[in-house]
DSSP file (Angstrom, degrees, kcal/mol; ACC not computed):
  #  RESIDUE AA STRUCTURE BP1 BP2  ACC     N-H-->O    O-->H-N    N-H-->O    O-->H-N    TCO  KAPPA ALPHA  PHI   PSI    X-CA   Y-CA   Z-CA
    1    1 A M              0   0    0      0, 0.0     2,-0.4     0, 0.0     0, 0.0   0.000 360.0 360.0 360.0 139.8   -9.6   17.3  -26.4
    2    2 A V        -     0   0    0     22,-0.1     2,-0.2     1,-0.1     3,-0.0  -0.682 360.0-116.1 -88.7 135.9   -6.5   19.2  -27.6
    3    3 A K        -     0   0    0     -2,-0.4     2,-0.2     1,-0.1    -1,-0.1  -0.506  34.9-112.2 -69.1 133.7   -6.8   21.4  -30.6
    4    4 A K        -     0   0    0     -2,-0.2     2,-0.2     1,-0.1    22,-0.1  -0.468  33.7-147.6 -70.6 136.6   -4.6   20.1  -33.5
    5    5 A K        -     0   0    0     20,-1.3     3,-0.1    -2,-0.2    -1,-0.1  -0.509  25.5 -86.7 -99.1 167.6   -1.7   22.4  -34.3
    6    6 A D        -     0   0    0     -2,-0.2    -1,-0.1     1,-0.1     0, 0.0  -0.401  61.0 -86.3 -66.2 150.9    0.1   23.1  -37.6
    7    7 A P        -     0   0    0      0, 0.0     2,-0.3     0, 0.0    -1,-0.1  -0.229  47.2-168.2 -60.1 148.9    2.8   20.7  -38.5
    8    8 A I        -     0   0    0     18,-0.1     2,-0.0    -3,-0.1    -3,-0.0  -0.874  27.3 -91.1-130.7 166.4    6.3   21.3  -37.1
    9    9 A T     >  -     0   0    0     -2,-0.3     4,-2.5     1,-0.1     5,-0.2  -0.318  33.4-113.6 -74.5 161.3    9.7   19.8  -37.9
   10   10 A A  H  > S+     0   0    0      1,-0.2     4,-2.6     2,-0.2     5,-0.2   0.880 118.8  54.2 -60.9 -38.2   11.1   16.8  -36.1
   11   11 A E  H  > S+     0   0    0      2,-0.2     4,-2.3     1,-0.2    -1,-0.2   0.907 109.4  46.6 -63.3 -42.2   13.8   19.1  -34.6
   12   12 A E  H  > S+     0   0    0      2,-0.2     4,-2.5     1,-0.2    -2,-0.2   0.901 112.0  50.9 -67.2 -40.8   11.3   21.5  -33.3
   13   13 A L  H  X S+     0   0    0     -4,-2.5     4,-2.5     1,-0.2    -2,-0.2   0.922 111.9  47.5 -61.0 -44.1    9.2   18.7  -31.8
   14   14 A E  H  X S+     0   0    0     -4,-2.6     4,-2.9     2,-0.2    -2,-0.2   0.896 110.6  52.0 -65.2 -40.3   12.3   17.2  -30.1
   15   15 A R  H  X S+     0   0    0     -4,-2.3     4,-1.6     2,-0.2    -2,-0.2   0.923 112.0  45.8 -62.0 -44.3   13.3   20.7  -28.8
   16   16 A R  H  <>S+     0   0    0     -4,-2.5     5,-2.5     2,-0.2     4,-0.3   0.910 113.8  49.1 -66.3 -41.4    9.8   21.2  -27.3
   17   17 A F  H ><5S+     0   0    0     -4,-2.5     3,-1.6     1,-0.2    -2,-0.2   0.940 111.2  49.0 -61.5 -48.2    9.8   17.6  -25.8
   18   18 A D  H 3<5S+     0   0    0     -4,-2.9    -1,-0.2     1,-0.3    -2,-0.2   0.802 107.6  55.8 -62.3 -29.5   13.2   18.1  -24.3
   19   19 A A  T 3<5S-     0   0    0     -4,-1.6    -1,-0.3    -5,-0.2    -2,-0.2   0.499 119.5-111.4 -81.9  -3.3   12.1   21.4  -22.8
   20   20 A G  T < 5 +     0   0    0     -3,-1.6    -3,-0.2    -4,-0.3    -2,-0.1   0.618  65.4 151.0  86.2  12.2    9.2   19.6  -21.1
   21   21 A E      < -     0   0    0     -5,-2.5     2,-0.7    -6,-0.2    -1,-0.2  -0.364  56.9-100.4 -74.8 157.7    6.5   21.2  -23.2
   22   22 A D        +     0   0    0      1,-0.1     3,-0.3    -2,-0.1    -1,-0.1  -0.707  41.8 174.5 -78.6 114.8    3.2   19.4  -23.9
   23   23 A I    >   +     0   0    0     -2,-0.7     3,-2.0     1,-0.2     4,-0.3   0.314  46.8 107.3-103.8   7.8    3.6   18.0  -27.4
   24   24 A S  G >  S+     0   0    0      1,-0.3     3,-1.2     2,-0.2     5,-0.2   0.783  71.4  63.1 -60.8 -27.8    0.3   16.0  -27.4
   25   25 A A  G 3  S+     0   0    0     -3,-0.3   -20,-1.3     1,-0.2    -1,-0.3   0.705 101.6  52.7 -68.7 -17.9   -1.3   18.6  -29.9
   26   26 A Y  G <  S+     0   0    0     -3,-2.0     2,-0.3   -22,-0.1    -1,-0.2   0.460  95.2  86.6 -96.4  -1.9    1.3   17.6  -32.5
   27   27 A L  S <  S-     0   0    0     -3,-1.2     2,-1.0    -4,-0.3     3,-0.1  -0.760  73.6-133.8-103.3 146.3    0.7   13.8  -32.3
   28   28 A D    >   -     0   0    0     -2,-0.3     3,-1.6     1,-0.2     4,-0.1  -0.793  23.8-178.0 -96.9  92.2   -2.0   11.9  -34.2
   29   29 A W  G >  S+     0   0    0     -2,-1.0     3,-1.1     1,-0.3    -1,-0.2   0.688  73.5  72.1 -68.0 -18.8   -3.4    9.7  -31.4
   30   30 A S  G 3  S+     0   0    0      1,-0.2    -1,-0.3    -3,-0.1    -2,-0.0   0.709 102.7  43.4 -70.0 -17.2   -5.8    7.9  -33.9
   31   31 A K  G <  S+     0   0    0     -3,-1.6    -1,-0.2     2,-0.1    -2,-0.2   0.298  86.5 123.6-107.9   7.4   -2.8    6.1  -35.3
   32   32 A A    <   -     0   0    0     -3,-1.1     2,-0.3    -4,-0.1    -3,-0.0  -0.433  42.1-163.9 -71.3 143.3   -1.1    5.3  -31.9
   33   33 A K        -     0   0    0     -2,-0.1    -2,-0.1     2,-0.0    -3,-0.0  -0.942  15.4-144.5-127.2 150.0   -0.4    1.6  -31.2
   34   34 A R    >   -     0   0    0     -2,-0.3     3,-1.8     3,-0.2    -2,-0.0  -0.921  26.8-130.6-115.6 104.9    0.4   -0.1  -27.9
   35   35 A P  T 3  S+     0   0    0      0, 0.0     3,-0.1     0, 0.0    -2,-0.0  -0.205  89.5  27.3 -54.5 138.2    2.9   -3.0  -28.5
   36   36 A G  T 3  S+     0   0    0      1,-0.3     2,-0.4     0, 0.0     0, 0.0   0.311  97.7 104.3  93.0  -8.6    1.9   -6.3  -26.9
   37   37 A L    <   -     0   0    0     -3,-1.8    -1,-0.3     2,-0.0     2,-0.2  -0.887  69.0-127.9-107.8 137.3   -1.9   -5.6  -27.0
   38   38 A E              0   0    0     -2,-0.4    -4,-0.0     1,-0.1     0, 0.0  -0.582 360.0 360.0 -78.4 143.8   -4.1   -7.2  -29.6
   39   39 A Q              0   0    0     -2,-0.2    -1,-0.1    -6,-0.0    -2,-0.0   0.406 360.0 360.0-111.5 360.0   -6.3   -4.8  -31.5
């Protein structure tokens, strides 16, 4: 499990994503949804 990080701006998240960094620590996976699947 990834340790949760302090919040960052959308611009910083996008910069890290575009640079190929792992951004999973900044996402709230408990609220993730998969379109097309019934829950």
